[in-house]
N, C-alpha and C positions, 0 to 999 in steps of 0.2 A: 504494500500500500504506500502510495507517495505521500510526502509531507503535506501536500495540498489537500489530500482527502482525509488524512488521519485526524481524528478528534483530539482537540487539546483539552485535557481535564485539569481543572484547578482545584486544589484544596482551598478551604476558606480561611479558617483560623490560623493566623500567622503567615499565610501565603498570599491569597488575594486581599485579605484584610490584615491590617496591622493591629489586630485585637482578637479577642476570643469571645464568641457570641454567648457561650454559657455564662462566663463571668460578667459580661455586659448585662445579661438578663438578671443575674444574681444581684448586682448592685443597683440596676435600674428598678427592680422589684423591691429591693430593700428600702429605697427612698419612698415608695408608694405604700407598701404594706409590709413592714418589717416582720411582724409576728407570723404572718402567713408564709413569707419567704423562708424564715428560719424553720418553721414546722415542716414545710414542704421539703426542704433540704435534708433534714434529719430523717424524715420518713422514707426518702428515696435514695439514700446514700448508696445502696447496693443495686439500684436500678437506674443507671445514668440516662437511658432513653426516656423513661417516664419523667425523670427530674427535669430534663431539658424541655420537654413539652409543657410541663406545669409552670416552670419558671417563665417560659416564653409567653404564656397566657397572662401571667401577672404583670410582667414588665412592659409588654406591648411596645417593643423596640421600634424606633424609626431607623430602619436599616439604611436609608439613604444618607444618614448622617455619619455612619460608621467610617473610620479612616481606612482608606484603600492604599495598598502598596503600589506606588506609582510605576515601578518597573514592571510589575506583573499586570497592572491595568494596561500599560502600553503594549505589552506582549499580547494580551487578549484582543486589544483593538486592532493590532496589526494582523493577527490571525483571522479575525472576522473580515477585515478588509480584503484579505486574500481568498475569502470564500470558505474558510475552515469553520467548523462548528466548535464553539467554546462552551464547555459544560462545567458546572460546579459540582464537586463531590466532597461531602463533608460529614463529620460526625455530629455536626450541629443539627438543631431542630429543623425538620423539613419545611415547615411553613416560613421560617425565617430565611432559609437558603433560597427558596422560590422567590420570596419577596426581594431578596438581594439581587438575584439574577435578573429580575424584571427591572430593578432600579438602574442596572448598567447595560441593559439591552443584550444580555447573554441568552443562551439557549433556554427554552422553557423547560426542557428536560433536566432534572437535577437528581442527584443521588444524595440522600441524607437520612438521618435518624428519624424514625416515624412514630416514636412513642413506645415501640415494642423492641425493635432491633437498634442497637447502637452501632451505626455504620462506621467502624474504625478498623484499621489494619486489615486483617484477612477478610473480614466481612465486606469491606469496601473493595478489596481486590477481587473478590468473587463476583460482586455485582457488576463491576466494570468489565471484567473478562467475559461474563455472560452476555453483556450488552454489545461489546465491540470486538470480542475475540482476543486471542493471545497476540500481543504486540499491536493491537489495532488502535492504540491511543498513546499520546504523550502525557506524562503526568508531572505536575508541579506540586511539591510538598515541602514541609519544613521540619519534620520530626523523624526520629529513628523508626517509629512504628510504620512510617510510610514505605519502608523497605519492602514490606509485603506487597504493596501496590507497584512499586518500581520494578519488582521482579517480573511483572507481567506486562509492563509498558515497553514501548519501543525506545523511547528516550526519557531520561530522568532529568528533571529540572529541580534543582535544590535551592531553596531560599534560606539564606543565613548559614551559620556554621553548624553543620551536622556531620562531624568528623567520622563517627563510627559508620554512619550510613554511606558516606563517600568511600571509605575503605572497602566496605562490603560490596558496593556496586562496581568499584574498580577491579576487584578480584574476579568478578563475574563478566568483565569485559563490557559492561553497560556504558553507553554514551551518556556523559554527565555534563550539564550546563549549570553554572552557578549564578545566582542572583543575590544582591545584597539583602541583608536582613539583620535581625537582632536589635540590641539596644546598647546605649553607652552609659557609663557610670555618671558622666557629667549631666546627662538628662535626668537620671535618678536623683542626683543631688539637687538639681533645679526643682524637682517635685517636692523636695523637703523645704523649699522656700527659705534658704538661710538668710536672705535679706530681711525676712520678717523677725528674725531673732532680736533685732534692735529694739523691739517693743519691750523686751524683758529687762531693759534698763530701768523699768518701773520698780523692779525688786530692790533697787538701790535707795528709793525714796525714804523708807522708814529709817534706814541707817543715817541718811542725811538729816532727817527731821530730829532724830535723837542725838545728833552731833557725836555719833560713835564712829570714829575713823580708825580704830585699831586694826592691825593686820589680821587678827583672828576673826573679827567680824567680817572684814572684807573677803577673806577666804571662804567663809561659810556662805556668804551671799553670792560669791562667784560660782560656787557649786550649785546653788539654787538657780542661778541664771542658766547654767548648763542643763539642769534637769528640766526646767520649764521650756527651754528651747527645743529639747528633744521631744518633750510631751506635745508641744505645739506642732512640730513637724509630723508627728504621728497622726494628729487630728487633721492637719492640712491634707494629708494623703487620703484619709477617710472622706473628708469633705469633697475632694476632687473626684473620688470614685463614685460618690453619690450624685455628683453634679455633672456627670459626663454629658448628658443630653443638653442641659442648660448651657454648659461651657461651649459646646459645639455650635450653639446658636448665637454666641456672643462674638462681637467684633474682634476682641483681642484674646479672650480666655480660650478661644478655640485652639490656640497654639500651646496650651499647657501640655506637659508630657503625656498624661494619660488620655486626655481628650484627642490629641493629635495622633496617638498610637506610638509615639517615640519610645515610651516605656510600657512593657506589657502589664496588664492588670495584676497578673499573678506575682510579678516582681514587687509591685506596689503593696500587695497584701503581706508578703514576707517582710518587706522593709518596715511596714507599719507595726507588725508584731514585735520585731526586734527593737524598734524605737520605744514602744510601750514598755517593754521589759527594762530597758536601760533607764527610762524616766522613773519608773516605780522603784527600781533598785536604788538609784540615787536618793529618791525620796525617803526610803527606809533608812539610809545611812544618815540623813540629816535630821532624823527624829520623827516621832509620831505626828506632831502638829503639822510639820511640813508635808509629810506623806499624805495626810488627810486632805490638805489643801490641793496638792498636785493631783491626787486621785479625784477630788471633787471637781477640779478644773477639767479633767479629761472627760468625766461623766457628763458635766454640763455642756461641754463642747460637742460631745457626741449627740446629745439631745438637740442641740442647736442645729447640727448638720442634718439630723434625721427629720426634724419637725419644726423646731422653733423658728428657724430662719424664714420660714414661709408664712409666719403669723405676723401681721401688721402690729407694730409698736412692741410686741413681745420680743421681736428680734433685736430691737435697739436696746431694750432693757437688759436682754441677755448679754449683748456685746459689752455694755457698760459693766455688768457684773463680772464678766470674764477679765476685763482689764483691772477692775478693783481687786479681784482675787490675786493678781500679780503683786499688788502692794501688800496684801495680807501674807502672801508667800515670802516676800522679802523680810517681813518682820519675824516670821516663823524660822526662816533659814538663819538669819543673823541673831536670833534670840534677843531682839530688842522690842520694846513696847511700841505699839502703834496707836495713836490717838483716834478715838472715835470721830473727832472732828475731821481728821485727815481723810478718813474713809467717806464721810458725808460730803466732803469737799471734792474728792476725786470722782465720786459716782456721777454727779450732775455734769462735770466736765466731759465725761465719756458719753453721757446721754447726748450732749451737744455734738461731740465728734461722731457718734453713731448716726445722728441726723445728717451731719455733713457728708458722711459716706454715702448715704442713700441719695442725698441731693446731687452729689457728683455723678452717681450712676444715672440718675434721671436726666440730668442736663446733657450728659454725653450719649444718651440713648438715641438711636437713629429713627425711632418712631414713637407713637403715643401709646403703644400697647404696654401692658404691665411687664415689669422686668421678669425675664425667665427665671423661674424658681423663687420669685419674691412676690410680695403682696402689694407692691407699689406701682403706680403709674404717674405720669406727669401731673395729673390733676391733684396729686397729694403733695406737691412741692410747698404749697402754702401752709398746710398743716405741719409738715416737717420743719419748716422755718420757724413756726410758732413754738413748736416743742424745743427747738434748739435755743430759742430765746429764754424759755423757762429754765433750761439747764444752765445757760449763761448766768442768769440772775441768781439761781440757786447756789451756784459755785461761789460767786462773789459774796453773797450774804453769809454763807457758811464760813468763808475765810475771815470776814469781819468779825463774826461772833467768836471765832477761835481766838482772835487777838485779845478778846476780853476775858479769857479764861485764866485761871491761876497758873496752868502749865505754860501758857504763852508768856505770862509776866515773868516766870522763872527763867525760861529759855531765851527770851528776847527782851532784854532790859530797855532797849530803845524802840518802843512799840510804834512810834509814829512812822518809823521807816517801813514797818509792816503795812501800815495803811497806805503809804505811798507806793509800796510794791503791788498794790491792787491795780495800779494804772497799767504797767506792762502786761500783767495777767489779762486784763480786759482787752488790751490792744492785740494780744496774741489770739485770744478767742475770736475777736472780731475779724481778724485777718483770716483765720481758718474758715470761719463761716462765710465770709465774702468770697473767698477763692473757691470753696465748695459749691456755693450757689451758682456761680458763673462757670462752673466746670473747668476750673484752672488747676485742679489737683489730679493725682492719679486716683486709683480706686481704693486706696487705703490711707486715711488721714494721718494715722500714727507714723507710718513709714514716710509719708510726705513731710510731716512735721520735723522728723529727724534728718531730713535732707534740705529743708528750707532755711537758707542762710539768715534771712531777715527774722524768721520765726525763732530760730535758734538764738539769735542775738537778743530778742525780747526775753526768752527763757533764761539766758545767762544773766541778763540785767536783774531779773526777778531773784534768781538764786544769789547773786552778789549782794543785793539789798538785804535779803534775809540773813546772809552771813554777817553783814555789817550790823544789823539789828541785834544779832546774837553776840556780838563782840568778837567773832572769830577772826576777822581780818586783823583787828587790833592785837589779838593774841599771837597770831601766826607771823605778822609782819613787824610787831613790836612798836606800834604807834597808837 
């Protein structure tokens, strides 16, 4: 049979697609009905074909959004242009494979798991050989289990690094063509969002407020920052896996490692588990109070990813709580006292910044529809602005009331400077609010704030004034 007549058969997961449809269904369903997905998974652990069918029904995947391997897509297009039939053959659920084939104009005939038989390895080889005969097709795959299929194909097309399969095929004299695949550690690191770790500078605030600058305290707080950074990365991965469809519909988030297929979902799950273990392990080392805070942060973050972020106003209150927990964590790690006024002051600031985050997203949105995976549309900008003003006023009022407490009188002998410090605080909040309202920030106000030179200047002025009010400059510089 000539190459022009031979059928080109493409595996789906990891070959035609840069993702795995079973895992896509698991995470897509988890975001919609977590209890049903977990019970379905446990019930069908020993029956993969039934598991795939049930999860597909829950997730209702949009297969047209799934990331495609560009080299294999180009191969398929060229083959069809030359008159060859291009068929998908996969262990994934049949309804999804058929839908995917239709999305890309491939053959209506597909080979896939049907809820009873899991079409993988020898089962797939048998189905294809029965349909096209021995050597009647070329096959593209990406796993060692595909050797069973390649043994019956004319040509073997290998995607990614499958060394054992390559050696086996070479020993049999099979013609092999290689295509790029796999993932890079740099992309996995990007998925951990290390640039977000700067938020954990908030753990330093209790140490600064208590004027405790000993190396022992600094060391403990530094470990706390590492633990929180690792915990946050764990949750960022979970959040990205739950948000795959919403991210693919987003103008910039579609380039995230999991949404784009640069990093496999399975790798993300392994990385997530490892990071969670490290975070809780460090939490245990730093003592029970810190362990409880970091565990509570992870549980609340998970609840936010699963449900709370889709609930109007609840999402903003949850974000503010998560930021406030960082301050509590800093006190627990450094074993210093944190004033109730500090927490009451911090919380409304983060209410304002949470509103700024949503205002920025709405301003930068390309249409008037509600944000994907969120409960807000452009018509909510006025309400968000009003809530931001409430947080703004609440923060300044709390700061003023703190200056009247006995603790403030003891720590800050020159209290009028504290009152003056309210001016740069107000200027900073106004700047953040204005830039967010007009869409001149990125999508995370905290990360933006720590890169904004003018904003950082205002924060340093505030901190300097508070140090002066406490007499620290006089003590350190001798005047």
